[in-house]
FIVO-543548 format. One record per residue (C-alpha): residue number from 1; x, y, z. Coordinates in steps of 0.02 Angstrom, whole numbers, plus 50000, padded with zeros to 5 digits. Layout:
N
+-------+-------+-------+-------+
! margu !  east ! north !    up !
+-------+-------+-------+-------+
!   NUM !     X !     Y !     Z !
...
+-------+-------+-------+-------+
REM end
This chain:
344
+-------+-------+-------+-------+
! margu !  east ! north !    up !
+-------+-------+-------+-------+
!     1 ! 52357 ! 50313 ! 55811 !
!     2 ! 52194 ! 50315 ! 55749 !
!     3 ! 52122 ! 50343 ! 55601 !
!     4 ! 52103 ! 50528 ! 55589 !
!     5 ! 52312 ! 50555 ! 55621 !
!     6 ! 52327 ! 50434 ! 55479 !
!     7 ! 52248 ! 50542 ! 55364 !
!     8 ! 52301 ! 50735 ! 55399 !
!     9 ! 52188 ! 50796 ! 55265 !
!    10 ! 52026 ! 50771 ! 55388 !
!    11 ! 52028 ! 50895 ! 55521 !
!    12 ! 51975 ! 50820 ! 55679 !
!    13 ! 51805 ! 50878 ! 55750 !
!    14 ! 51747 ! 50912 ! 55945 !
!    15 ! 51632 ! 50736 ! 55894 !
!    16 ! 51809 ! 50631 ! 55874 !
!    17 ! 51877 ! 50678 ! 56045 !
!    18 ! 51710 ! 50635 ! 56139 !
!    19 ! 51686 ! 50473 ! 56056 !
!    20 ! 51884 ! 50427 ! 56082 !
!    21 ! 51861 ! 50499 ! 56261 !
!    22 ! 51697 ! 50393 ! 56262 !
!    23 ! 51611 ! 50564 ! 56344 !
!    24 ! 51469 ! 50668 ! 56270 !
!    25 ! 51523 ! 50824 ! 56158 !
!    26 ! 51454 ! 50932 ! 56298 !
!    27 ! 51574 ! 50863 ! 56415 !
!    28 ! 51719 ! 50886 ! 56291 !
!    29 ! 51647 ! 51072 ! 56276 !
!    30 ! 51665 ! 51094 ! 56480 !
!    31 ! 51825 ! 51021 ! 56487 !
!    32 ! 51917 ! 51137 ! 56335 !
!    33 ! 51813 ! 51287 ! 56380 !
!    34 ! 51814 ! 51267 ! 56584 !
!    35 ! 51644 ! 51317 ! 56593 !
!    36 ! 51598 ! 51192 ! 56715 !
!    37 ! 51664 ! 51073 ! 56826 !
!    38 ! 51684 ! 50874 ! 56780 !
!    39 ! 51766 ! 50731 ! 56842 !
!    40 ! 51945 ! 50713 ! 56861 !
!    41 ! 51927 ! 50552 ! 56741 !
!    42 ! 51844 ! 50614 ! 56612 !
!    43 ! 51952 ! 50775 ! 56595 !
!    44 ! 52083 ! 50667 ! 56583 !
!    45 ! 52021 ! 50571 ! 56447 !
!    46 ! 51953 ! 50733 ! 56357 !
!    47 ! 52142 ! 50812 ! 56361 !
!    48 ! 52202 ! 50624 ! 56307 !
!    49 ! 52092 ! 50623 ! 56173 !
!    50 ! 52120 ! 50811 ! 56133 !
!    51 ! 52311 ! 50783 ! 56105 !
!    52 ! 52300 ! 50631 ! 56031 !
!    53 ! 52185 ! 50699 ! 55885 !
!    54 ! 52271 ! 50863 ! 55890 !
!    55 ! 52127 ! 50958 ! 55906 !
!    56 ! 52088 ! 51137 ! 55955 !
!    57 ! 51916 ! 51222 ! 55965 !
!    58 ! 51917 ! 51372 ! 55832 !
!    59 ! 51949 ! 51547 ! 55919 !
!    60 ! 51848 ! 51634 ! 55797 !
!    61 ! 51707 ! 51514 ! 55762 !
!    62 ! 51695 ! 51539 ! 55956 !
!    63 ! 51683 ! 51727 ! 55968 !
!    64 ! 51551 ! 51746 ! 55826 !
!    65 ! 51462 ! 51621 ! 55931 !
!    66 ! 51459 ! 51704 ! 56085 !
!    67 ! 51471 ! 51872 ! 56018 !
!    68 ! 51654 ! 51893 ! 56136 !
!    69 ! 51819 ! 51844 ! 56087 !
!    70 ! 51957 ! 51777 ! 56197 !
!    71 ! 52057 ! 51883 ! 56094 !
!    72 ! 52140 ! 52064 ! 56137 !
!    73 ! 52209 ! 52142 ! 55976 !
!    74 ! 52367 ! 52268 ! 56010 !
!    75 ! 52449 ! 52356 ! 55867 !
!    76 ! 52635 ! 52422 ! 55880 !
!    77 ! 52760 ! 52485 ! 55776 !
!    78 ! 52898 ! 52371 ! 55790 !
!    79 ! 52905 ! 52231 ! 55927 !
!    80 ! 53099 ! 52228 ! 55914 !
!    81 ! 53094 ! 52402 ! 55996 !
!    82 ! 53091 ! 52404 ! 56176 !
!    83 ! 52987 ! 52534 ! 56217 !
!    84 ! 52859 ! 52419 ! 56131 !
!    85 ! 52915 ! 52273 ! 56195 !
!    86 ! 52878 ! 52364 ! 56358 !
!    87 ! 52708 ! 52412 ! 56275 !
!    88 ! 52660 ! 52243 ! 56234 !
!    89 ! 52712 ! 52167 ! 56401 !
!    90 ! 52599 ! 52271 ! 56502 !
!    91 ! 52446 ! 52250 ! 56390 !
!    92 ! 52462 ! 52066 ! 56409 !
!    93 ! 52471 ! 52065 ! 56574 !
!    94 ! 52306 ! 52140 ! 56594 !
!    95 ! 52239 ! 52020 ! 56469 !
!    96 ! 52293 ! 51883 ! 56572 !
!    97 ! 52201 ! 51952 ! 56719 !
!    98 ! 52034 ! 51940 ! 56614 !
!    99 ! 52077 ! 51774 ! 56543 !
!   100 ! 52108 ! 51836 ! 56366 !
!   101 ! 52260 ! 51815 ! 56257 !
!   102 ! 52359 ! 51951 ! 56154 !
!   103 ! 52367 ! 51971 ! 55970 !
!   104 ! 52505 ! 52066 ! 55907 !
!   105 ! 52511 ! 52165 ! 55760 !
!   106 ! 52657 ! 52278 ! 55683 !
!   107 ! 52627 ! 52439 ! 55574 !
!   108 ! 52814 ! 52487 ! 55543 !
!   109 ! 52763 ! 52689 ! 55547 !
!   110 ! 52667 ! 52649 ! 55374 !
!   111 ! 52485 ! 52712 ! 55376 !
!   112 ! 52470 ! 52567 ! 55217 !
!   113 ! 52518 ! 52418 ! 55336 !
!   114 ! 52452 ! 52520 ! 55503 !
!   115 ! 52260 ! 52498 ! 55412 !
!   116 ! 52298 ! 52341 ! 55349 !
!   117 ! 52353 ! 52285 ! 55508 !
!   118 ! 52196 ! 52341 ! 55600 !
!   119 ! 52091 ! 52270 ! 55478 !
!   120 ! 52173 ! 52112 ! 55512 !
!   121 ! 52151 ! 52115 ! 55702 !
!   122 ! 51953 ! 52175 ! 55681 !
!   123 ! 51924 ! 52012 ! 55564 !
!   124 ! 51979 ! 51901 ! 55721 !
!   125 ! 51843 ! 51990 ! 55820 !
!   126 ! 51951 ! 52071 ! 55958 !
!   127 ! 51874 ! 52095 ! 56134 !
!   128 ! 51983 ! 52253 ! 56148 !
!   129 ! 52090 ! 52357 ! 56033 !
!   130 ! 52237 ! 52461 ! 56082 !
!   131 ! 52305 ! 52539 ! 55939 !
!   132 ! 52475 ! 52638 ! 55894 !
!   133 ! 52446 ! 52706 ! 55750 !
!   134 ! 52555 ! 52874 ! 55701 !
!   135 ! 52556 ! 52881 ! 55508 !
!   136 ! 52352 ! 52846 ! 55481 !
!   137 ! 52278 ! 52998 ! 55420 !
!   138 ! 52159 ! 53058 ! 55554 !
!   139 ! 52006 ! 53046 ! 55446 !
!   140 ! 52038 ! 52855 ! 55427 !
!   141 ! 52075 ! 52846 ! 55604 !
!   142 ! 51922 ! 52932 ! 55667 !
!   143 ! 51816 ! 52820 ! 55565 !
!   144 ! 51865 ! 52659 ! 55662 !
!   145 ! 51845 ! 52752 ! 55817 !
!   146 ! 51680 ! 52773 ! 55758 !
!   147 ! 51656 ! 52585 ! 55705 !
!   148 ! 51727 ! 52516 ! 55843 !
!   149 ! 51675 ! 52616 ! 56013 !
!   150 ! 51791 ! 52512 ! 56121 !
!   151 ! 51958 ! 52553 ! 56013 !
!   152 ! 52085 ! 52637 ! 56119 !
!   153 ! 52220 ! 52751 ! 56054 !
!   154 ! 52401 ! 52766 ! 56127 !
!   155 ! 52525 ! 52876 ! 56109 !
!   156 ! 52422 ! 52999 ! 56000 !
!   157 ! 52247 ! 53126 ! 56033 !
!   158 ! 52133 ! 53112 ! 55889 !
!   159 ! 52013 ! 53252 ! 55915 !
!   160 ! 51840 ! 53213 ! 55947 !
!   161 ! 51898 ! 53062 ! 56042 !
!   162 ! 52010 ! 53114 ! 56181 !
!   163 ! 51945 ! 53000 ! 56326 !
!   164 ! 51989 ! 52857 ! 56228 !
!   165 ! 52164 ! 52921 ! 56187 !
!   166 ! 52322 ! 52881 ! 56308 !
!   167 ! 52453 ! 53021 ! 56264 !
!   168 ! 52604 ! 53098 ! 56363 !
!   169 ! 52637 ! 53278 ! 56300 !
!   170 ! 52796 ! 53249 ! 56210 !
!   171 ! 52816 ! 53456 ! 56207 !
!   172 ! 52824 ! 53475 ! 56389 !
!   173 ! 52920 ! 53328 ! 56394 !
!   174 ! 53066 ! 53386 ! 56273 !
!   175 ! 53073 ! 53571 ! 56354 !
!   176 ! 53096 ! 53487 ! 56506 !
!   177 ! 53248 ! 53391 ! 56436 !
!   178 ! 53324 ! 53534 ! 56356 !
!   179 ! 53301 ! 53652 ! 56504 !
!   180 ! 53373 ! 53518 ! 56611 !
!   181 ! 53527 ! 53539 ! 56516 !
!   182 ! 53526 ! 53737 ! 56502 !
!   183 ! 53511 ! 53731 ! 56660 !
!   184 ! 53663 ! 53643 ! 56692 !
!   185 ! 53772 ! 53778 ! 56587 !
!   186 ! 53740 ! 53689 ! 56422 !
!   187 ! 53735 ! 53836 ! 56276 !
!   188 ! 53735 ! 53722 ! 56127 !
!   189 ! 53639 ! 53566 ! 56131 !
!   190 ! 53624 ! 53442 ! 55992 !
!   191 ! 53464 ! 53363 ! 55958 !
!   192 ! 53441 ! 53170 ! 55882 !
!   193 ! 53246 ! 53153 ! 55821 !
!   194 ! 53162 ! 53008 ! 55762 !
!   195 ! 53165 ! 53005 ! 55549 !
!   196 ! 52978 ! 52934 ! 55555 !
!   197 ! 52859 ! 53073 ! 55507 !
!   198 ! 52751 ! 53053 ! 55656 !
!   199 ! 52685 ! 53180 ! 55779 !
!   200 ! 52762 ! 53111 ! 55919 !
!   201 ! 52941 ! 53167 ! 55815 !
!   202 ! 52857 ! 53336 ! 55768 !
!   203 ! 52812 ! 53375 ! 55953 !
!   204 ! 52968 ! 53337 ! 56017 !
!   205 ! 53056 ! 53429 ! 55908 !
!   206 ! 52919 ! 53580 ! 55924 !
!   207 ! 52986 ! 53573 ! 56128 !
!   208 ! 53180 ! 53564 ! 56097 !
!   209 ! 53167 ! 53736 ! 55976 !
!   210 ! 53048 ! 53818 ! 56119 !
!   211 ! 53158 ! 53772 ! 56258 !
!   212 ! 53319 ! 53848 ! 56140 !
!   213 ! 53207 ! 54006 ! 56105 !
!   214 ! 53163 ! 54036 ! 56281 !
!   215 ! 53315 ! 54049 ! 56330 !
!   216 ! 53387 ! 54144 ! 56195 !
!   217 ! 53491 ! 54025 ! 56133 !
!   218 ! 53541 ! 54002 ! 55938 !
!   219 ! 53466 ! 53836 ! 55831 !
!   220 ! 53597 ! 53765 ! 55734 !
!   221 ! 53530 ! 53643 ! 55599 !
!   222 ! 53691 ! 53566 ! 55592 !
!   223 ! 53672 ! 53485 ! 55748 !
!   224 ! 53482 ! 53425 ! 55722 !
!   225 ! 53492 ! 53252 ! 55666 !
!   226 ! 53358 ! 53124 ! 55631 !
!   227 ! 53367 ! 52953 ! 55642 !
!   228 ! 53277 ! 52796 ! 55646 !
!   229 ! 53238 ! 52776 ! 55834 !
!   230 ! 53335 ! 52624 ! 55857 !
!   231 ! 53500 ! 52579 ! 55912 !
!   232 ! 53565 ! 52588 ! 55731 !
!   233 ! 53503 ! 52744 ! 55724 !
!   234 ! 53589 ! 52814 ! 55868 !
!   235 ! 53774 ! 52754 ! 55806 !
!   236 ! 53738 ! 52840 ! 55637 !
!   237 ! 53677 ! 53005 ! 55739 !
!   238 ! 53850 ! 53002 ! 55836 !
!   239 ! 53947 ! 52992 ! 55671 !
!   240 ! 53855 ! 53126 ! 55607 !
!   241 ! 53897 ! 53233 ! 55750 !
!   242 ! 54072 ! 53199 ! 55766 !
!   243 ! 54101 ! 53321 ! 55587 !
!   244 ! 54023 ! 53469 ! 55708 !
!   245 ! 54128 ! 53399 ! 55868 !
!   246 ! 54147 ! 53591 ! 55926 !
!   247 ! 53977 ! 53648 ! 55899 !
!   248 ! 53884 ! 53556 ! 56056 !
!   249 ! 53925 ! 53500 ! 56233 !
!   250 ! 53786 ! 53391 ! 56239 !
!   251 ! 53647 ! 53304 ! 56169 !
!   252 ! 53461 ! 53285 ! 56190 !
!   253 ! 53391 ! 53133 ! 56094 !
!   254 ! 53218 ! 53087 ! 56051 !
!   255 ! 53220 ! 52912 ! 56158 !
!   256 ! 53345 ! 52823 ! 56258 !
!   257 ! 53384 ! 52707 ! 56118 !
!   258 ! 53463 ! 52819 ! 56000 !
!   259 ! 53558 ! 52916 ! 56184 !
!   260 ! 53612 ! 52754 ! 56250 !
!   261 ! 53706 ! 52702 ! 56052 !
!   262 ! 53757 ! 52878 ! 56021 !
!   263 ! 53856 ! 52884 ! 56183 !
!   264 ! 53929 ! 52720 ! 56171 !
!   265 ! 53997 ! 52759 ! 55991 !
!   266 ! 54064 ! 52932 ! 56073 !
!   267 ! 54148 ! 52845 ! 56210 !
!   268 ! 54237 ! 52697 ! 56078 !
!   269 ! 54301 ! 52858 ! 55986 !
!   270 ! 54388 ! 52914 ! 56133 !
!   271 ! 54246 ! 53038 ! 56182 !
!   272 ! 54213 ! 53044 ! 56352 !
!   273 ! 54024 ! 53041 ! 56453 !
!   274 ! 53999 ! 53152 ! 56547 !
!   275 ! 54152 ! 53248 ! 56549 !
!   276 ! 54174 ! 53300 ! 56359 !
!   277 ! 53977 ! 53297 ! 56306 !
!   278 ! 53840 ! 53277 ! 56397 !
!   279 ! 53672 ! 53170 ! 56387 !
!   280 ! 53481 ! 53156 ! 56419 !
!   281 ! 53371 ! 53033 ! 56341 !
!   282 ! 53179 ! 53004 ! 56344 !
!   283 ! 53070 ! 52858 ! 56391 !
!   284 ! 53174 ! 52791 ! 56552 !
!   285 ! 53190 ! 52612 ! 56478 !
!   286 ! 53273 ! 52502 ! 56599 !
!   287 ! 53426 ! 52506 ! 56493 !
!   288 ! 53449 ! 52678 ! 56538 !
!   289 ! 53489 ! 52640 ! 56712 !
!   290 ! 53596 ! 52498 ! 56659 !
!   291 ! 53733 ! 52622 ! 56540 !
!   292 ! 53907 ! 52693 ! 56625 !
!   293 ! 53890 ! 52812 ! 56661 !
!   294 ! 53701 ! 52786 ! 56673 !
!   295 ! 53569 ! 52905 ! 56563 !
!   296 ! 53488 ! 53033 ! 56637 !
!   297 ! 53297 ! 53028 ! 56568 !
!   298 ! 53134 ! 53088 ! 56537 !
!   299 ! 52999 ! 52988 ! 56612 !
!   300 ! 52876 ! 52906 ! 56465 !
!   301 ! 52770 ! 52792 ! 56567 !
!   302 ! 52718 ! 52660 ! 56426 !
!   303 ! 52693 ! 52499 ! 56545 !
!   304 ! 52574 ! 52609 ! 56655 !
!   305 ! 52482 ! 52673 ! 56471 !
!   306 ! 52483 ! 52514 ! 56407 !
!   307 ! 52384 ! 52434 ! 56538 !
!   308 ! 52272 ! 52587 ! 56562 !
!   309 ! 52221 ! 52574 ! 56371 !
!   310 ! 52190 ! 52384 ! 56403 !
!   311 ! 52085 ! 52397 ! 56546 !
!   312 ! 51986 ! 52550 ! 56450 !
!   313 ! 51937 ! 52449 ! 56292 !
!   314 ! 51885 ! 52286 ! 56391 !
!   315 ! 51789 ! 52410 ! 56497 !
!   316 ! 51700 ! 52478 ! 56349 !
!   317 ! 51692 ! 52324 ! 56248 !
!   318 ! 51547 ! 52255 ! 56382 !
!   319 ! 51471 ! 52434 ! 56384 !
!   320 ! 51557 ! 52497 ! 56543 !
!   321 ! 51580 ! 52665 ! 56556 !
!   322 ! 51649 ! 52697 ! 56726 !
!   323 ! 51831 ! 52666 ! 56705 !
!   324 ! 51909 ! 52829 ! 56686 !
!   325 ! 52102 ! 52859 ! 56604 !
!   326 ! 52222 ! 52927 ! 56738 !
!   327 ! 52334 ! 53067 ! 56695 !
!   328 ! 52518 ! 53033 ! 56625 !
!   329 ! 52683 ! 53142 ! 56678 !
!   330 ! 52841 ! 53169 ! 56611 !
!   331 ! 52959 ! 53184 ! 56731 !
!   332 ! 53142 ! 53215 ! 56754 !
!   333 ! 53259 ! 53052 ! 56790 !
!   334 ! 53417 ! 53122 ! 56859 !
!   335 ! 53577 ! 53003 ! 56843 !
!   336 ! 53738 ! 53042 ! 56795 !
!   337 ! 53757 ! 53089 ! 56609 !
!   338 ! 53752 ! 53262 ! 56631 !
!   339 ! 53909 ! 53392 ! 56682 !
!   340 ! 53864 ! 53530 ! 56752 !
!   341 ! 53937 ! 53694 ! 56678 !
!   342 ! 53907 ! 53787 ! 56801 !
!   343 ! 54025 ! 53701 ! 56932 !
!   344 ! 54182 ! 53754 ! 56832 !
+-------+-------+-------+-------+
REM end
């Protein structure tokens, strides 16, 4: 063991690696950066010295020196949410294709935490930024978009920056969801919305209400529930809805997690799905196809959206303006969770 390892307060340098490996500093740099071929003997000596000394290149310093970074920054609301897990995975795949790593931050639907997370990502000199921030005011987000022309927003449309916004039509998606239930003979439809004060929630609520009114159906405030858009939120929503059991035959949910958990809670209480209550979700996450009965839902192509947002951000960072965002549609995925009352 070297003297450096015996003195943990002294950080090893690239010169220390070169000395221990008995090669030049330039050779160490070539090996660790992969910028040029070196002999197998030299490469093995450098990697052995690196491991022994515990030396790693300073990514931030290198980014400043090269005016580039090996990191792409991604802001999500909460990584424990399956929806954002899919998004992060798709972003990482594109980052990997470009030889870059992913730095993930969480905003938890809180404007202060979202802004702090963006500042943190910017401090890492990221060479791409994909931002899911629904709580920051437009004026604040617009300032970031103006200052950092490679920042791309996902799941939100910011006026003046539409060409850098990756989004679906939440209103249209929920309108399709509720209309599907109505076409199957349901006239009393509950709605479980997200309790977060975000644009997705307000747009999907508007789609639900518009579908009811367009079909001349009454709006029952008792069966419009707001909960955290997670599995535990669906269970709580189910308990609330049970108090109004006779006032609905179907449930439209803000997302698949709420629908799945509510379905399970109903089944555990002896309420059969879809025989007694029909369900439709939103997002078409993998779990929706694994339920029994499988969940009818609306697509929200977050995997394609995450990949496209990452590609666009990388292109803009390198002043390449040729990449154009595709359109993302909401499509009905018909499974087994809706009973057709018209057939009775």
